C-alpha positions, 0 to 999 in steps of 0.5 A: 846508528852513527856514532861520533868520536866526539861528545855532542856539539854545543849549539849556540842557537839552541843551548845559549849564547854563553858556553861555560865549560871546564876544560878537558881537551883540545884536539885537531880533527879532519872533517868533511867541508860543508861546501864541498863534502868530498873534501876534508878540512882540519878543524879544532875542537874543544872538549869540556864539561858544561858548568851548569850540567856537567855534560861533556860537549864539543865546541868546534873552533874551526880551522881559522878565524877569531875563535881559534885565534883566541885560543892560539894567542892565549897558548902563545902567552902561556908559553911565554910565562912558562906554561904549555897548555890549558889546565885540566878543569880550567873554566873557559867561557865562550860568548857568541855575539848577538849579531853576525857581521860580514867576513873581511875576506869572503863577505859571508856573515860570521859570528864574533866570540869573546873568550875568557880563560880562568887562568889567563896568562898575565904577560900580554906579549906574544912570541913568534913560535907557537906552543907544541900541540898536536892540534896546532897547525903551526907546530911540527 
């Protein structure tokens, strides 16, 4: 039996378009690439308890794209306001769009997501330096 270092994956197709979790952790993982399994790629994974069942799940954010960009942008705003991370237990709601759209770079179909952070930073300005997080590829 294969075991994973991560809780079960949240599946938007089976579990629902709206994923509301209470934040536990955000980590970087090296996993096999779907198109080329012999190659490893970095992806980001959000771990949290589902709001309605308290089950701990993983939400894979990818290595780039809109979903991970939403998280990075929010962390940048928080650093500007003196915070450095998401709050333990903070409610984060990710809603998947109803239809896929073509990617601007590859043309492949992809999902859009809206993300709501319970403790969202109110300062809308962005700064050039990213927050220091072990999962962020911009941190050193």
